[in-house]
C-alpha positions as CSV (number, residue, x, y, z in Angstrom):
1,M,112.1,75.5,60.3
2,D,111.7,79.2,59.2
3,D,107.9,78.8,58.9
4,V,107.7,77.2,62.3
5,E,109.7,79.9,64.0
6,E,107.7,82.7,62.2
7,A,104.4,81.3,63.3
8,D,105.6,80.7,66.8
9,L,106.1,84.4,67.2
10,V,102.4,85.0,66.6
11,V,100.9,86.3,69.8
12,V,97.2,85.6,70.5
13,M,95.6,88.9,71.3
14,E,93.3,89.3,74.2
15,P,89.7,88.9,73.0
16,G,87.4,91.8,72.9
17,T,84.0,92.7,71.5
18,A,84.3,96.5,71.3
19,S,86.9,98.9,70.0
20,G,86.2,101.5,72.7
21,P,83.6,102.9,75.1
22,G,80.2,103.1,73.5
23,A,81.1,101.0,70.5
24,P,78.2,98.8,69.3
25,A,78.0,95.2,70.2
26,D,78.8,92.6,67.5
27,A,75.1,91.6,67.4
28,D,74.2,95.2,66.6
29,L,76.7,95.4,63.8
30,I,75.6,92.1,62.3
31,E,72.0,93.2,62.5
32,Q,72.9,96.4,60.7
33,A,74.8,94.4,58.1
34,K,71.6,92.5,57.2
35,R,70.3,95.8,55.7
36,A,73.6,97.5,54.9
37,P,76.2,94.8,54.0
38,E,79.1,97.3,54.3
39,R,78.5,97.4,58.1
40,F,80.0,93.9,58.3
41,T,83.4,95.5,57.7
42,A,83.4,96.6,61.3
43,V,83.0,93.0,62.5
44,F,85.9,92.0,60.2
45,D,88.1,94.9,61.5
46,R,87.3,94.0,65.1
47,H,88.0,90.3,65.0
48,Y,90.1,89.4,62.0
49,R,93.5,89.6,63.8
50,H,92.2,87.3,66.6
51,I,90.9,84.7,64.2
52,Y,94.1,84.8,62.2
53,A,96.3,84.5,65.3
54,Y,94.4,81.5,66.5
55,A,94.6,79.8,63.1
56,A,98.3,80.6,62.8
57,R,99.1,78.9,66.1
58,R,97.3,75.8,64.9
59,L,98.2,75.7,61.2
60,G,101.0,78.2,60.6
61,P,100.8,81.6,58.9
62,D,100.2,80.5,55.3
63,L,97.1,78.4,55.9
64,A,95.9,80.9,58.6
65,E,95.4,83.6,56.0
66,D,93.1,81.3,54.0
67,V,91.2,80.1,57.1
68,A,90.7,83.6,58.5
69,S,89.6,85.0,55.2
70,E,87.2,82.2,54.5
71,T,85.8,82.5,58.1
72,F,84.6,86.0,57.4
73,L,83.3,85.1,53.9
74,I,81.2,82.4,55.5
75,A,80.1,84.6,58.4
76,F,79.1,87.3,55.9
77,D,77.0,84.8,53.9
78,R,75.4,83.6,57.2
79,R,74.7,86.9,58.8
80,H,71.0,86.7,58.3
81,G,70.9,83.6,60.5
82,Y,72.9,85.1,63.3
83,D,71.3,84.8,66.8
84,G,70.9,88.5,67.8
85,S,70.7,87.5,71.5
86,R,74.4,86.8,71.4
87,A,76.0,90.1,71.7
88,D,79.5,88.7,71.3
89,A,80.2,87.1,67.9
90,R,83.5,85.5,68.9
91,P,82.1,82.0,69.6
92,W,80.3,82.1,66.3
93,L,83.4,83.2,64.4
94,Y,85.7,80.7,66.2
95,G,83.2,78.0,65.5
96,I,83.4,78.7,61.8
97,A,87.2,78.9,62.0
98,S,87.3,75.6,63.9
99,N,85.3,73.8,61.3
100,L,87.7,75.1,58.6
101,I,90.8,74.1,60.7
102,A,89.4,70.6,61.1
103,R,89.7,70.1,57.4
104,H,93.5,70.6,57.8
105,T,94.2,68.1,60.5
106,R,97.1,66.6,58.7
107,A,98.7,70.0,58.3
108,E,98.1,70.7,62.0
109,I,99.7,67.4,63.0
110,R,102.8,68.2,60.8
111,R,103.1,71.5,62.5
112,Y,103.1,70.1,66.0
113,K,105.7,67.5,64.9
114,A,107.9,70.2,63.6
115,L,107.5,72.2,66.7
116,A,108.2,69.2,68.8
117,S,111.4,68.5,66.8
118,A,112.5,72.1,67.2
119,G,112.0,71.9,71.0
120,G,112.0,74.7,73.4
121,Q,110.5,77.3,71.0
122,R,107.6,78.4,73.2
123,G,105.4,81.4,72.7
124,A,102.7,83.2,74.7
125,G,100.0,80.8,73.4
126,D,102.0,77.8,74.7
127,Q,102.0,79.3,78.2
128,A,98.3,79.7,77.9
129,V,97.9,76.0,77.3
130,A,100.1,75.3,80.2
131,D,98.0,77.5,82.4
132,V,94.8,75.7,81.4
133,V,96.4,72.3,81.9
134,A,98.1,72.8,85.2
135,G,98.4,76.3,86.5
136,R,102.2,76.5,86.5
137,L,104.8,75.0,84.3
138,D,108.6,74.9,84.2
139,A,109.4,76.4,80.9
140,M,112.8,74.7,80.5
141,A,111.4,71.3,81.3
142,V,108.7,71.2,78.6
143,R,110.7,71.9,75.4
144,G,108.9,70.1,72.5
145,R,106.7,67.9,74.6
146,L,103.8,70.4,74.6
147,A,103.6,70.3,70.8
148,D,103.9,66.5,70.9
149,A,101.1,66.2,73.5
150,L,98.9,68.5,71.4
151,R,99.6,66.3,68.3
152,R,98.4,63.2,70.2
153,L,95.1,64.6,71.3
154,P,92.0,63.7,69.2
155,E,91.0,66.7,67.1
156,P,87.6,67.2,68.9
157,V,89.4,67.2,72.3
158,R,92.2,69.5,71.1
159,A,89.7,71.9,69.6
160,V,88.0,72.5,73.0
161,L,91.3,72.9,74.8
162,L,92.7,75.4,72.3
163,L,89.5,77.4,72.1
164,V,89.8,77.9,75.9
165,A,93.6,78.3,76.0
166,W,94.5,80.1,72.8
167,A,91.2,81.8,71.8
168,G,90.3,82.8,75.4
169,L,86.8,81.4,75.3
170,T,85.0,80.0,78.3
171,Q,83.9,76.4,78.4
172,Q,80.4,77.5,77.6
173,E,81.5,79.7,74.7
174,A,83.7,76.8,73.4
175,A,80.6,74.6,73.5
176,A,78.6,77.2,71.6
177,A,81.4,77.6,69.1
178,L,81.6,73.9,68.4
179,D,77.8,73.4,68.6
180,I,78.2,70.7,71.3
181,P,76.5,70.4,74.8
182,A,78.3,72.2,77.6
183,G,78.7,68.9,79.4
184,T,80.5,67.5,76.4
185,A,82.9,70.5,76.2
186,R,83.5,70.1,79.9
187,S,84.4,66.4,79.6
188,R,86.6,67.0,76.6
189,L,88.5,69.7,78.4
190,H,88.9,67.5,81.4
191,R,90.3,64.7,79.2
192,A,92.6,67.1,77.5
193,R,94.0,68.3,80.9
194,Q,94.5,64.7,82.0
195,E,96.2,63.6,78.9
196,M,98.4,66.7,78.8
197,R,99.5,66.2,82.4
198,Q,100.5,62.6,81.6
199,A,102.3,63.6,78.5
200,L,104.2,66.5,80.0
201,G,105.3,64.6,83.1
202,A,106.1,65.3,86.7
203,E,107.5,68.8,86.1
204,I,103.9,70.2,86.2
205,E,102.7,71.5,89.5
206,V,99.0,71.0,89.4
207,S,96.8,73.8,90.7
208,E,93.1,73.1,90.1
């Protein structure tokens, strides 16, 4: 259980597109990187820890390092095709990461099973899921059922839920990340909320 406990301590940082006042937008950095590849380092420095933290919550710390590193390698290779009208690169980066995570579905399911068996080991990201699902949640009542409920969600549905809950994307940004229509993202998120409510039981006080 050491790996589970270590990964459960990973805190998903609040997303951001700039390191300070006057910092260039992601789109500007990527545009510069088309001519000066070393400028992509600024995109990496700005977003790596967020991508890693998201992948760690879903897969654990070991696989997260591979996923986060490969996400930025792919992004660098695809920088010439980036849509410069999108100032914030987070949906693009999370979309690449989500596709990589989807290749490790079995590992993700094993992780949720382990967390469900451990029971009661809840971190900040788990509370975020609870907030998305129901607004308020009794921490002591949930224990391992949150992880078990996530395990039972189909991967495409789980991906939308966790991009909103753990990555901090909006529904529209999650749709862009996964390259699906906004209506599809909305319906998947609704389904995830419904199924999570059923799985977690009556302790949830729904606040839509």
